[in-house]
C-alpha positions in Angstrom: -8.1 52.1 -8.0 -6.3 51.4 -4.4 -2.9 50.2 -6.2 0.2 52.3 -4.8 1.7 53.7 -7.5 5.6 52.7 -7.7 7.6 55.4 -6.1 11.7 55.7 -7.4 14.3 57.0 -5.6 15.2 60.2 -7.8 19.0 59.4 -8.9 21.8 61.8 -8.1 23.5 61.5 -10.9 24.4 65.3 -12.5 24.3 67.0 -8.7 28.2 67.5 -9.3 28.3 68.8 -13.0 32.1 69.0 -14.4 33.6 71.2 -16.8 34.7 69.8 -20.1 38.2 70.3 -19.3 37.7 68.0 -15.4 37.6 70.7 -13.4 34.6 70.6 -11.2 31.6 73.2 -10.9 31.6 75.6 -8.2 27.9 75.2 -7.9 26.0 72.4 -6.4 23.2 72.9 -8.3 21.5 70.6 -10.6 21.4 71.9 -14.3 18.1 72.3 -15.6 18.4 69.7 -18.1 19.5 67.3 -15.2 16.8 68.4 -12.9 14.0 67.9 -15.6 15.4 64.4 -16.2 15.7 63.2 -12.6 12.0 64.6 -12.0 10.8 62.7 -15.1 11.7 59.4 -13.6 8.8 58.8 -10.8 6.9 59.8 -14.2 8.3 57.5 -16.2 7.8 54.6 -13.5 4.4 55.9 -12.8 3.3 55.6 -16.5 4.9 52.6 -17.2 2.3 51.1 -14.4 -0.4 53.5 -15.2 0.0 51.9 -19.1 0.3 48.2 -17.8 -3.4 48.9 -16.0 -5.0 50.5 -19.3 -3.3 47.7 -21.3 -4.5 44.6 -19.3 -8.0 46.7 -19.1 -8.1 46.9 -22.7 -7.5 43.1 -23.0 -10.3 42.8 -20.4 -10.0 39.2 -19.6 -7.4 36.5 -17.6 -7.4 33.1 -17.7 -6.2 31.0 -14.6 -6.0 26.8 -14.6 -5.8 25.5 -11.2 -5.1 21.9 -9.7 -8.2 20.4 -8.0 -8.0 21.8 -5.1 -7.4 25.7 -6.6 -10.2 25.3 -8.8 -12.2 24.6 -5.8 -11.4 27.5 -3.4 -9.3 30.4 -4.5 -12.1 31.9 -6.9 -13.4 34.5 -4.0 -9.6 35.9 -4.1 -8.9 36.1 -8.1 -12.7 37.5 -7.7 -11.7 40.6 -6.1 -8.7 41.0 -8.7 -11.7 40.6 -11.2 -13.4 43.4 -9.1 -10.6 46.1 -8.7 -10.0 46.3 -12.7 -12.4 45.3 -14.0 -11.0 42.5 -15.7 -13.2 39.2 -16.6 -11.3 36.6 -15.0 -12.3 32.4 -16.5 -11.0 29.8 -13.6 -10.8 26.1 -14.9 -9.0 23.3 -13.5 -9.2 19.5 -12.4 -6.6 17.4 -12.0 -2.8 18.3 -12.3 -2.3 15.3 -14.8 -5.3 15.7 -17.1 -5.0 19.6 -17.1 -1.4 19.2 -18.2 -2.1 16.9 -20.6 -4.7 18.6 -21.8 -2.9 22.2 -22.3 0.6 20.5 -23.8 -1.8 19.1 -27.0 -3.7 22.3 -27.1 -0.1 24.3 -27.8 1.4 21.2 -29.6 -1.9 22.6 -32.1 -0.8 26.4 -31.8 -4.0 27.4 -29.3 -3.0 28.9 -26.4 -5.5 29.5 -23.7 -4.3 30.1 -20.6 -2.4 33.0 -18.9 -1.9 31.9 -15.4 -1.2 28.5 -14.0 -1.5 28.1 -10.0 -1.4 23.8 -10.4 0.4 21.7 -7.9 4.3 20.4 -7.6 3.2 17.4 -10.3 1.7 20.1 -12.8 3.9 22.5 -12.7 6.9 19.7 -13.0 5.5 19.3 -16.2 5.1 22.6 -17.8 8.7 23.7 -16.6 9.8 20.2 -18.3 7.5 21.5 -21.7 9.1 24.8 -21.0 5.8 26.5 -21.8 6.4 29.5 -19.0 7.8 32.6 -18.9 10.8 34.3 -16.5 9.5 36.0 -14.1 11.8 38.7 -13.2 11.1 41.0 -16.4 7.0 41.1 -15.2 7.7 42.1 -12.1 7.8 46.3 -11.7 5.9 47.3 -9.3 7.9 48.1 -6.2 5.8 46.7 -3.5 6.7 43.4 -5.2 10.6 44.1 -6.4 11.6 45.6 -2.6 10.9 42.8 -0.3 13.2 44.7 2.3 10.2 45.5 4.4 6.8 43.9 5.1 7.5 40.7 3.9 8.0 37.5 6.3 10.6 36.2 4.0 12.6 38.8 2.5 13.7 36.4 -0.8 11.5 35.5 -3.3 9.8 32.2 -2.5 10.9 30.1 -6.1 8.8 27.6 -7.0 11.0 25.8 -9.3 14.7 24.7 -9.7 16.1 27.3 -11.3 14.5 30.1 -9.1 12.9 31.9 -12.8 9.5 30.7 -13.3 7.0 30.3 -10.7 6.7 31.8 -7.0 4.5 30.8 -4.1 2.2 34.0 -2.9 1.2 32.9 0.5 3.1 30.5 3.4 2.0 27.7 4.3 1.7 27.2 8.2 1.5 23.3 8.9 0.9 22.2 12.0 3.3 19.2 11.3 5.9 18.4 8.1 2.8 17.5 5.6 -0.7 17.4 5.4 -2.1 15.0 8.5 -5.7 14.0 8.1 -7.8 10.9 10.1 -11.8 9.9 10.6 -12.2 10.4 14.3 -14.8 7.4 14.1 -12.2 5.2 13.5 -9.4 6.3 15.4 -10.5 6.7 19.0 -9.1 9.4 21.6 -6.5 6.4 22.8 -5.5 5.6 19.8 -5.0 9.5 18.8 -3.1 9.9 21.7 -0.7 7.4 21.1 0.8 9.1 17.9 3.6 11.3 19.4 6.0 11.3 15.9 5.5 10.3 12.2 7.8 6.8 13.3 4.6 5.8 15.5 2.5 5.3 12.6 4.7 2.3 11.4 3.1 0.5 14.5 1.2 -3.0 13.4 -1.9 -1.4 14.7 -2.3 0.6 11.8 -1.2 -1.8 8.7 -4.0 -1.7 6.3 -5.4 1.5 7.6 -3.5 4.4 6.4 -4.2 5.8 2.3 -1.9 7.9 0.6 -1.4 10.0 -2.7 0.4 8.2 -5.7 4.1 9.7 -3.8 5.6 7.2 -6.9 4.4 10.0 -9.5 5.2 13.3 -7.6 1.7 13.3 -6.2 2.1 15.8 -2.8 5.9 16.5 -3.9 6.4 18.6 -1.0 4.6 17.0 1.6 6.5 13.9 0.2 10.0 15.9 -0.1 9.6 17.4 3.5 8.8 14.1 4.9 12.3 12.4 3.0 14.4 15.1 4.4 13.1 14.7 8.0 12.5 10.9 8.4 14.6 9.2 6.1 14.3 6.8 3.0 13.7 3.9 5.8 10.5 5.3 6.8 9.2 5.1 3.5 10.4 2.1 3.1 9.2 0.5 6.3 5.4 2.4 5.5 5.3 0.4 2.1 6.5 -2.8 3.2 5.2 -3.7 6.2 1.7 -1.3 7.0 -0.5 -1.9 3.3 -1.5 1.4 2.7 -4.3 2.5 0.2 -2.9 4.3 -2.4 -5.1 7.1 -4.7 -4.9 7.1 -8.1 -3.0 10.4 -9.4 -5.2 13.3 -8.8 -8.1 11.4 -7.7 -8.9 13.6 -4.3 -12.0 12.9 -4.5 -12.0 9.2 -4.4 -9.3 9.9 -1.6 -11.3 12.1 0.7 -14.4 10.0 0.4 -12.5 7.1 1.5 -11.6 8.6 4.8 -15.0 10.3 5.0 -16.9 6.9 4.4 -14.1 5.4 7.1 -12.6 3.4 4.8 -9.8 4.9 5.9 -8.2 5.7 9.0 -5.2 7.8 8.7 -4.7 10.0 5.6 -1.2 11.1 4.6 0.5 12.7 1.4 -3.3 13.6 -0.2 -3.7 14.5 -3.8 -5.7 17.6 -2.5 -7.0 19.0 0.9 -10.0 20.9 -0.3 -12.3 17.9 -0.6 -11.3 16.9 3.3 -11.6 20.2 4.6 -14.9 20.5 2.6 -15.8 17.0 4.1 -15.0 18.4 7.7 -17.2 21.6 7.1 -20.0 19.4 6.4 -19.8 18.0 9.4 -18.4 14.3 8.7 -16.0 12.6 10.7 -12.9 14.1 8.6 -10.1 15.9 11.3 -7.3 17.2 10.8 -3.9 16.1 13.4 -3.4 19.5 14.8 -1.5 18.5 17.5 2.9 19.2 16.5 4.1 15.6 16.9 7.5 15.2 17.7 9.2 16.3 14.0 8.0 19.6 15.1 6.1 22.1 12.2 7.0 23.2 8.7 6.8 26.5 7.6 6.5 26.4 3.6 6.1 28.9 0.8 2.5 27.7 -1.0 0.3 28.7 -3.3 2.0 29.0 -6.7 2.2 31.7 -9.9 2.9 31.2 -13.1 2.8 33.0 -16.0 2.6 31.0 -19.5 4.6 32.1 -22.4 2.2 32.8 -25.8 -0.2 33.9 -22.9 -3.8 35.6 -24.9 -3.6 38.3 -22.5 -0.1 38.7 -21.1 -1.0 42.6 -19.9 -3.6 40.9 -17.6 -0.9 38.3 -16.6 1.4 40.6 -15.9 -0.8 43.0 -13.9 -2.3 39.9 -12.2 1.2 38.9 -10.9 2.3 41.8 -9.8 -1.4 42.6 -7.9 -0.4 38.7 -6.0 2.3 40.1 -3.8 1.5 43.6 -4.1 -0.8 45.2 -0.7 -4.0 44.6 -2.7 -3.6 41.1 -3.5 -1.9 40.1 -0.3 -4.8 41.5 1.4 -7.6 39.9 -1.1 -5.9 36.6 0.1 -6.3 36.5 3.7 -9.6 38.2 3.4 -11.3 36.2 0.8 -9.0 32.5 0.5 -10.8 29.3 1.2 -7.8 27.4 1.6 -7.5 27.0 5.6 -3.6 26.3 6.1 -2.1 29.5 4.5 -2.3 33.2 5.1 0.0 36.2 3.2 3.6 36.5 2.8 3.2 40.4 3.4 3.1 41.1 6.7 1.6 44.9 6.3 -1.7 43.4 5.6 -4.9 42.5 8.0 -5.4 39.1 8.9 -8.6 38.7 7.1 -10.1 35.5 8.1 -7.1 33.3 8.6 -7.4 31.2 11.5 -4.9 32.5 14.7 -3.4 29.7 14.9 -2.4 29.3 11.2 -1.6 33.3 11.5 0.5 32.3 14.4 2.6 29.3 12.8 3.0 31.1 9.3 4.9 34.1 10.8 6.9 31.8 13.8 10.3 30.7 13.9 9.3 27.1 12.3 12.0 25.0 10.3 11.5 27.2 6.7 12.1 24.5 3.9 12.9 26.1 0.5 11.9 24.5 -2.8 15.2 25.8 -4.4 17.5 24.9 -1.2 20.1 22.1 -2.8 19.1 19.7 0.0 15.5 20.1 -0.7 16.1 19.9 -4.9 18.3 16.4 -3.5 15.3 15.3 -1.8 12.6 16.0 -4.5 15.0 13.4 -7.3 15.7 10.9 -5.1 12.5 10.6 -3.0 10.3 9.2 -6.4 12.9 7.6 -7.8 13.0 5.3 -5.1 9.6 5.1 -4.1 8.6 4.3 -8.2 11.3 1.6 -8.0 9.8 0.4 -4.6 6.4 0.4 -6.0 7.2 -1.8 -9.0 9.3 -4.2 -6.6 6.1 -4.2 -4.6 3.4 -4.4 -7.2 1.6 -1.9 -6.0 -1.0 -0.3 -8.5 -3.0 3.4 -7.2 -6.5 3.4 -6.7 -6.7 -0.7 -5.7 
């Protein structure tokens, strides 16, 4: 099946046997019962893995929900899991707000349809608040996953929740800057582009009314917002919103945001609801480009692509199998080979590069500043930023979508 079976170290207990009176035995050879017990340990672990695979195959299905970007871009990766284990994968998605509202309403009626959640920050936060996720530690059982001392670019689990318990990132995002930054190449001249040396240059009057952002007052683009808050500070956001009159997308409306950039309604695009539509527009020859030049604030290395397991999952064994696979060599190799997301690479270092672009591959393995979602300073910024931004939106009477 292409998956390494667990190899557990044989316990040495029983190698030195003592007599009933406490006197050490003369022989160092293990007793027959001890040797049998030790020899059974790897077999028991292997059997546990094989039993999981068999139980997941018997369930035969796995239901996954993603945000607007994940539901568009991650299908080929999930397909590889389906092919490897013969399990039907159903992927649904949409606006994180709509998805979370629908799923929580279903659960209130005791309807449980989803096994794996791969939403963005705002959707995941709602699931965490509603306590509908299972802890991951008991579910991670394959040694390829539980031992991160080798073959992982980040040795510690990349938790995607404050409790470091319910969601993990399975990829590394190697951005050229501290957040996603796109622009319309027909509305921004090369001369203007060359003037942007820092995010602070976007506060120049020339950019007034020409910038679009996601609804950062509601937690949209949470990670970009949090990192920018940590690097640029509250004053940068205050000046941006007070003086630059940015357009603001309705929460989750990735299509409106991307279409506006492609049409030239907006010249500069920051804090997007998602990047899939922007990337598709560029691939179709529309004038949508990413700022690939690293600005003064430097590059950011972050965990990305959340995997969370729903509690009361309809296919719990398939969910457990997928969770392990997503961090095992097979799953990580498939991520690099089949991802349609251009900004990320595997967290494992023992898998081929696949179709990940060289610059992304190098940045994902660089010594750029790593921003951990579970670090105290990150969690503080994650709380402070939306609180301030919500208040400022209200003060300035900013209405998203207008």
